[in-house]
C-alpha positions as CSV (number, residue, x, y, z in Angstrom):
1,M,-0.3,-0.2,0.2
2,F,1.6,3.2,-1.2
3,F,1.2,4.6,2.7
4,N,4.0,2.8,4.0
5,S,6.8,5.5,2.2
6,L,5.0,8.1,4.2
7,V,4.8,7.0,7.7
8,P,8.0,8.4,10.1
9,M,11.4,6.6,9.6
10,R,12.0,3.4,12.0
11,L,15.1,4.8,13.5
12,D,16.1,1.6,15.5
13,K,17.7,-0.5,12.7
14,F,20.4,2.0,12.5
15,V,21.0,2.3,16.3
16,A,24.4,0.5,17.2
17,R,25.8,-0.5,20.6
18,S,29.3,0.4,19.5
19,R,28.4,3.9,18.5
20,I,26.8,5.1,21.5
21,I,29.5,6.7,24.1
22,D,30.3,9.2,26.7
23,L,31.9,11.8,25.8
24,E,35.0,12.9,27.5
25,S,35.4,16.2,26.0
26,G,34.1,19.7,26.9
27,D,33.1,21.0,24.0
28,L,31.7,20.3,20.1
29,K,34.7,19.6,18.6
30,G,36.0,17.2,20.9
31,A,32.7,15.4,21.0
32,L,32.7,14.7,17.1
33,K,35.9,13.7,17.0
34,E,35.1,11.2,20.0
35,L,31.7,10.4,17.9
36,L,33.7,10.1,15.0
37,G,36.5,7.8,16.1
38,V,33.9,5.0,16.8
39,S,31.7,5.3,13.7
40,V,33.8,5.8,10.9
41,G,36.7,4.0,12.2
42,R,36.2,1.1,10.7
43,F,35.5,2.2,7.3
44,R,38.0,2.5,5.1
45,D,36.5,4.6,2.1
46,L,35.6,7.5,4.8
47,N,38.3,9.7,6.2
48,K,38.2,11.5,10.0
49,T,39.7,15.1,8.8
50,T,37.8,15.6,5.7
51,L,34.7,14.4,7.8
52,F,35.5,16.5,11.1
53,N,36.0,19.2,8.5
54,A,32.7,19.5,6.7
55,L,30.7,18.8,9.9
56,M,32.5,22.0,11.6
57,Q,32.2,24.2,8.1
58,R,28.4,23.2,8.6
59,E,28.3,24.2,11.9
60,K,29.4,27.6,11.2
61,S,26.9,28.0,8.3
62,I,23.4,26.6,10.2
63,T,23.4,25.9,14.0
64,T,22.6,22.0,14.6
65,Y,21.7,22.3,17.9
66,L,17.8,21.3,18.8
67,G,17.2,22.2,22.0
68,N,16.2,20.4,24.9
69,G,20.4,19.9,25.2
70,V,20.5,18.2,22.0
71,A,22.7,18.5,19.2
72,L,22.2,17.1,15.8
73,P,25.2,17.5,14.0
74,H,24.8,16.2,10.2
75,I,26.8,16.0,6.9
76,R,25.8,14.0,3.5
77,I,28.9,12.5,1.7
78,R,29.3,9.5,-1.4
79,M,29.9,6.5,0.4
80,P,28.3,3.1,-0.5
81,R,25.9,2.5,3.0
82,R,22.4,4.5,3.4
83,Y,23.4,6.2,7.1
84,V,26.2,6.2,9.5
85,F,25.0,7.3,13.2
86,A,26.8,8.0,16.4
87,V,25.3,9.0,19.9
88,G,27.5,11.0,22.4
89,R,26.8,11.6,25.7
90,S,27.9,13.9,28.5
91,V,25.8,14.4,31.9
92,A,27.8,17.0,33.7
93,G,27.4,19.1,29.3
94,I,29.4,20.4,27.0
95,Q,29.7,24.1,26.3
96,Y,27.9,25.2,22.6
97,D,28.7,28.3,20.6
98,G,25.5,30.4,21.1
99,L,24.0,29.3,24.2
100,K,22.9,30.7,27.2
101,D,25.7,30.5,30.2
102,H,23.7,28.3,31.9
103,E,22.8,26.2,29.0
104,K,24.7,23.2,27.8
105,I,24.5,20.0,25.1
106,H,24.3,17.1,27.1
107,L,23.4,14.6,24.1
108,V,25.1,14.6,20.0
109,F,23.4,12.9,18.1
110,L,25.9,12.5,14.3
111,L,24.2,11.6,11.5
112,I,26.4,10.7,8.0
113,A,24.1,10.1,5.0
114,N,24.2,8.8,1.8
115,E,24.3,12.1,-0.7
116,N,21.7,10.5,-2.9
117,E,19.3,9.3,-0.1
118,R,16.0,10.0,-0.5
119,D,15.0,10.0,3.1
120,Y,17.7,12.3,4.6
121,L,15.2,15.1,5.2
122,K,12.9,12.6,6.3
123,M,15.6,11.0,8.9
124,L,16.4,14.5,10.5
125,A,13.1,15.2,11.1
126,S,12.5,12.2,13.1
127,I,15.0,12.0,15.0
128,A,14.1,15.8,15.9
129,R,10.6,15.0,16.7
130,L,11.7,12.5,19.4
131,V,14.5,15.1,21.5
132,K,11.8,17.3,21.2
133,E,9.9,15.7,24.1
134,K,12.0,16.6,26.9
135,E,10.9,13.5,29.0
136,F,12.4,11.4,26.6
137,V,15.3,13.4,26.6
138,D,15.4,13.4,30.4
139,T,15.4,9.6,30.4
140,L,18.5,9.3,28.2
141,V,20.9,11.5,29.9
142,A,20.0,10.0,33.5
143,A,20.0,6.1,32.3
144,P,23.0,4.4,34.8
145,N,25.1,3.5,32.3
146,L,25.8,2.5,27.9
147,D,23.9,-0.5,28.2
148,A,20.3,1.4,29.7
149,L,21.2,4.1,27.6
150,F,21.2,2.2,24.3
151,E,17.8,0.1,25.4
152,R,16.3,3.6,25.9
153,I,17.3,4.5,22.3
154,Y,16.0,1.9,20.9
155,Q,13.0,1.6,22.3
156,G,12.0,5.3,21.9
157,F,13.4,4.8,18.2
158,G,11.5,1.9,17.6
159,G,8.4,3.9,19.4
160,A,6.0,3.4,22.0
161,L,5.3,-0.1,20.5
162,A,8.0,-1.3,19.9
163,Q,8.1,-2.9,23.8
164,P,5.8,-4.6,25.8
165,A,3.4,-2.7,27.7
166,N,4.9,-2.1,31.5
167,V,2.4,-0.7,33.0
168,Q,-0.3,-3.6,34.1
169,Q,-3.8,-2.9,32.2
170,N,-6.3,-2.5,35.0
171,R,-9.5,-3.9,35.0
172,V,-11.4,-0.9,33.9
173,N,-8.9,-0.5,30.9
174,R,-9.5,-4.2,30.0
175,L,-13.4,-3.3,30.2
176,I,-13.0,-0.5,28.2
177,F,-11.2,-2.4,25.6
178,R,-13.7,-5.3,25.5
179,E,-16.3,-3.3,25.5
180,A,-15.0,-0.5,22.4
181,E,-14.6,-4.4,20.4
182,K,-18.2,-5.5,20.7
183,V,-19.3,-1.2,19.9
184,A,-17.4,-1.9,16.4
185,K,-18.8,-4.7,15.6
186,G,-21.9,-3.5,16.4
187,A,-21.1,-0.3,14.2
188,K,-19.6,-2.6,11.7
189,C,-16.5,-0.3,12.1
190,S,-14.0,-0.6,9.5
191,S,-10.6,0.6,11.9
192,M,-10.1,0.8,15.6
193,V,-8.1,4.3,16.4
194,I,-6.5,4.3,19.8
195,F,-5.4,7.2,21.1
196,G,-1.2,6.4,22.7
197,D,-0.9,9.3,24.5
198,T,-3.6,7.9,27.5
199,L,-0.8,5.8,28.5
200,T,2.9,6.4,29.9
201,S,3.6,3.0,28.4
202,G,4.2,0.6,25.6
203,L,0.2,-0.9,24.6
204,E,-0.2,-4.6,23.1
205,I,-2.7,-3.8,20.4
206,P,-2.8,-7.1,18.8
207,K,-4.0,-8.2,22.2
208,F,-6.7,-6.3,22.1
209,F,-8.3,-6.1,18.7
210,P,-7.3,-9.1,16.8
211,E,-10.3,-8.6,13.7
212,F,-9.7,-5.0,12.9
213,E,-6.4,-3.1,11.6
214,T,-5.6,-0.5,14.1
215,I,-4.4,3.1,13.9
216,M,-2.0,4.7,16.9
217,V,-2.7,8.8,17.3
218,T,0.3,9.6,19.5
219,R,2.4,13.2,20.2
220,T,5.2,11.2,18.8
221,S,5.4,9.3,16.0
222,S,7.3,6.4,14.8
223,E,6.2,3.0,12.2
224,P,4.9,0.4,13.9
225,P,6.6,-2.7,14.8
226,L,6.5,-6.0,12.6
227,E,5.2,-7.5,15.3
228,S,2.1,-5.7,15.3
229,Q,0.7,-6.8,11.9
230,R,-3.1,-5.3,12.7
231,I,-1.7,-1.4,13.0
232,V,-2.0,0.0,10.1
233,T,0.3,3.2,10.7
234,T,1.0,5.4,13.7
235,I,-0.1,9.2,13.3
236,Q,1.3,11.9,14.9
237,V,-0.7,15.2,16.3
238,R,1.2,17.5,18.3
239,S,-1.9,18.1,20.7
240,F,-1.6,20.2,23.8
241,S,-4.6,19.8,24.8
242,R,-5.5,18.0,27.9
243,H,-9.2,17.1,26.6
244,R,-10.1,13.6,25.3
245,L,-9.7,12.9,21.8
246,A,-8.3,16.0,21.1
247,Q,-6.3,15.0,18.4
248,L,-9.3,13.3,16.5
249,R,-10.3,15.7,13.5
250,S,-6.4,16.1,12.9
251,A,-5.5,12.8,13.0
252,V,-8.7,11.8,10.4
253,L,-7.5,14.3,7.8
254,V,-4.1,13.3,8.0
255,G,-5.7,9.7,7.8
256,L,-7.4,10.6,4.3
257,T,-4.4,12.3,3.0
258,R,-2.1,9.3,3.6
259,G,-5.0,7.0,2.0
260,V,-5.0,4.8,5.4
261,I,-8.5,6.1,6.4
262,N,-11.5,6.7,3.4
263,F,-14.6,8.4,3.5
264,T,-16.6,6.0,3.6
265,D,-15.2,4.4,6.8
266,R,-16.1,4.2,10.5
267,L,-13.9,4.6,13.2
268,C,-14.3,3.2,16.4
269,C,-12.1,5.7,18.7
270,V,-10.6,5.1,22.3
271,G,-9.1,7.4,24.3
272,G,-9.0,8.6,27.5
273,I,-7.1,12.2,29.1
274,P,-3.4,12.1,27.9
275,G,-0.8,10.8,30.6
276,S,-3.8,9.1,33.0
277,N,-3.1,5.3,32.1
278,Q,-6.9,5.4,31.8
279,F,-8.3,4.5,28.7
280,D,-12.4,5.6,29.6
281,T,-14.0,6.8,26.4
282,I,-15.1,5.3,23.3
283,V,-16.5,7.0,20.0
284,V,-17.9,6.1,16.8
285,V,-17.3,8.7,14.0
286,D,-18.8,8.2,10.7
287,V,-15.8,9.6,8.4
288,E,-18.4,10.9,5.4
289,R,-20.8,12.2,7.9
290,E,-18.0,14.4,10.0
291,F,-16.6,16.3,7.0
292,Q,-19.3,16.0,4.3
293,L,-19.6,19.7,4.9
294,L,-16.5,20.1,3.6
295,F,-15.6,18.1,0.9
296,N,-17.3,16.4,-1.9
297,D,-14.8,13.7,-2.1
298,Q,-11.3,12.5,-1.3
299,A,-9.3,13.6,-3.8
300,Q,-10.8,17.5,-2.9
301,I,-8.6,17.4,0.1
302,L,-5.1,17.2,-0.9
303,P,-3.9,19.4,-4.1
304,H,-2.1,17.2,-7.0
305,D,1.4,18.8,-6.1
306,V,1.1,18.3,-3.0
307,K,3.3,15.4,-0.6
308,P,1.0,13.9,2.4
309,E,4.4,14.5,4.7
310,V,4.5,18.2,3.7
311,L,1.4,19.5,4.9
312,E,1.7,17.4,8.3
313,R,4.8,18.8,8.5
314,V,2.9,22.4,8.4
315,L,0.3,21.6,10.3
316,A,3.1,20.5,13.4
317,V,4.6,23.8,13.0
318,A,1.8,25.6,13.3
319,T,0.4,23.9,15.9
320,E,3.9,25.0,17.5
321,L,3.3,29.1,16.9
322,A,-0.3,28.5,18.4
323,V,1.3,27.3,21.6
324,E,4.3,28.0,22.8
325,G,4.3,31.0,20.1
326,R,6.3,33.8,21.8
327,E,6.7,34.7,25.1
328,G,3.5,32.5,26.3
329,R,1.7,33.9,23.4
330,P,0.0,32.2,19.7
331,V,2.1,33.9,17.2
332,G,-0.6,34.5,14.0
333,S,0.5,32.9,10.4
334,L,-0.5,32.2,7.4
335,F,1.0,29.3,5.1
336,I,-0.2,28.6,1.8
337,L,0.9,25.5,0.7
338,G,1.0,24.2,-3.2
339,D,-0.2,25.2,-6.8
340,T,3.3,27.9,-6.3
341,A,3.1,29.2,-9.3
342,K,-0.7,30.6,-9.6
343,V,0.0,31.9,-6.0
344,E,2.8,34.2,-6.3
345,K,0.4,35.7,-9.8
346,L,-1.8,36.4,-6.5
347,T,0.7,37.9,-3.8
348,K,3.5,40.5,-3.3
349,P,5.7,40.8,-0.8
350,L,5.5,43.3,2.2
351,V,9.2,42.8,3.2
352,M,12.2,41.3,1.4
353,N,12.1,37.6,1.1
354,P,14.7,36.3,3.8
355,F,14.4,33.1,2.3
356,F,16.1,34.0,-1.1
357,G,19.5,32.7,-2.5
358,Y,19.1,29.7,0.0
359,K,19.7,26.2,-1.3
360,E,16.7,24.0,-1.0
361,E,17.3,22.1,1.3
362,D,18.3,24.5,3.7
363,R,14.7,26.2,3.3
364,N,12.6,22.9,3.2
365,I,10.1,22.9,5.9
366,M,11.0,18.8,6.5
367,N,14.5,20.1,7.3
368,P,14.1,20.6,11.6
369,F,16.3,22.8,11.6
370,M,14.3,25.5,9.6
371,D,11.5,25.4,13.0
372,E,13.4,28.5,14.9
373,T,13.8,30.2,11.6
374,I,10.0,29.9,10.9
375,K,9.5,30.8,14.1
376,E,11.4,33.6,14.1
377,F,9.7,35.5,10.0
378,S,6.4,34.4,11.6
379,L,7.3,37.8,13.3
380,L,6.6,39.4,10.2
381,D,3.0,40.4,8.6
382,G,2.3,38.3,5.7
383,A,2.5,34.5,4.2
384,F,4.7,32.2,4.3
385,I,4.5,30.9,0.5
386,I,5.3,26.6,0.2
387,R,5.5,24.5,-2.3
388,G,4.1,21.1,-2.6
389,N,7.5,19.2,-1.9
390,G,8.5,21.3,1.4
391,V,10.4,24.3,0.0
392,V,9.3,27.4,1.6
393,V,9.6,30.2,-1.1
394,S,9.2,33.4,1.2
395,S,7.4,34.7,3.7
396,G,5.9,38.3,4.3
397,S,3.6,37.8,1.1
398,L,0.6,40.0,1.1
399,V,-2.2,38.1,-0.4
400,H,-4.4,40.1,-3.1
401,A,-6.9,37.5,-4.5
402,P,-10.0,38.3,-6.2
403,D,-12.9,38.9,-2.9
404,Y,-15.0,35.8,-3.5
405,Y,-18.2,35.7,-1.6
406,H,-17.5,33.3,1.3
407,S,-18.8,33.4,4.7
408,L,-16.7,33.2,8.0
409,P,-17.8,32.6,11.6
410,G,-17.6,36.0,13.8
411,G,-14.4,37.3,15.4
412,L,-12.5,35.7,12.4
413,G,-10.2,38.7,10.8
414,A,-8.0,39.5,7.2
415,R,-5.9,36.6,7.8
416,H,-8.6,34.1,7.7
417,A,-10.4,35.5,4.8
418,A,-7.2,35.6,2.9
419,A,-6.8,32.1,3.7
420,S,-10.1,31.5,2.3
421,A,-9.7,33.7,-0.7
422,I,-6.5,32.0,-1.7
423,S,-8.2,28.8,-1.4
424,L,-11.0,29.5,-3.8
425,A,-8.7,31.4,-6.2
426,T,-5.8,28.5,-6.5
427,Q,-5.5,24.9,-6.1
428,C,-3.8,25.1,-2.5
429,I,-3.8,24.7,1.2
430,S,-4.0,27.8,3.6
431,V,-3.6,27.0,7.3
432,V,-3.8,29.7,9.8
433,V,-2.8,30.6,13.5
434,S,-5.1,32.4,15.5
435,S,-3.3,35.3,17.6
436,S,-5.8,35.8,19.6
437,T,-6.9,31.9,20.6
438,G,-4.5,30.0,19.5
439,Q,-7.2,27.7,17.1
440,V,-5.5,26.3,14.0
441,T,-7.7,26.5,11.3
442,L,-7.3,24.9,7.1
443,F,-8.8,25.8,4.3
444,R,-9.4,24.1,1.1
445,N,-11.3,25.2,-1.8
446,G,-12.9,28.2,0.5
447,V,-14.1,25.3,3.0
448,M,-13.3,25.9,6.4
449,V,-12.0,22.9,8.8
450,P,-11.3,24.1,12.5
451,L,-8.2,21.1,13.1
452,I,-6.3,22.2,16.9
453,E,-7.5,23.9,19.5
454,K,-5.5,24.9,22.5
455,S,-6.3,23.9,25.6
456,G,-9.2,24.9,27.6
457,S,-11.0,25.6,24.6
458,G,-13.5,23.1,25.7
459,G,-15.0,19.6,23.7
460,Y,-13.4,16.5,23.2
461,Y,-11.8,17.7,19.9
């Protein structure tokens, strides 16, 4: 099935115990030399000095610091293997130029990739998503020894489903799963949807739903392990709400674009309060009824030139802007995705384009090192224009699309009106972050789809 190439990369197969070390150096230069020593020493076709110089040169041009005390130095070269991956840990922390005095790096993930590897940006993005979870990073730094560190990295990179559950399911959870299966059969559901953030540990899904294909929805994301044959895919939706099923509508939309969910499907969804270890909610969702006022058919959702993973990435960045924003307040933003040639005819720059002249790889929204750049330029008035392959064409663009008739709910301003108009005038998707409420809204063909609400806005989803 085609969607398998779109799920986040399974990283555990690139992790080797011999390439995980405790760092002795107190700075990044020394750390890189140590990591190169254990990762490329046995490869005669790789020169440590050449790699070190290239890594330091990249470090000068663009920071590889991801936050949470993690750096991800990386480079692409000509070599016969796909990736070489190494991890260095420093409990005391190492110095890194540009960080505040009290900040230090505790984990260095070194990635060397084949220059022709197509999944390179996807690999970087998958690692970056994992280390955005501070709790995960803290468990790695606190590992009592390197063997334990390896196990935690392996399990984390394999995802929540890569290990058996270590929290005994209580009586209520077992009851909820039994009843959910009865409901799914009675309602003739096509799939089960499990909201995995309810638990703080792994979950043995096949044990509960042997007759249904199962979709996992979670803040973190990884490919399901091979033994979980009934799990179709994992969908990442970074919701910061504590409400049950807060990720539901976004997850269904992503599933539709990937092709793992169809308009004719009926889904049985099981969830609970995130982190509570207690499932307490069963909801049946008729996909066609839920989206019947939004789209006439599945082909209308995603423009032909937009990759599903790019839309997912835009939604993730928009969510972070809505919740984290700047100084604790959401930052109003507009992302216009796809049909770029026509979109550019209906927009004009408000400021000098800050992305002009950079390599496409360095300004691709799939590149995790673009996160801070996007957030910084989101403070500019105007929209981001992004190609369907993820390359950011410009920011600070004024939309002057024809003023089509469109009815928007009260309280929505010029940014939402522009998003609606440009989605009518072109075959694009526009995503808006509200500066007042933090609501993330998608527009397609002038149709408004509220996706992710900020915590405290009420409701299940």
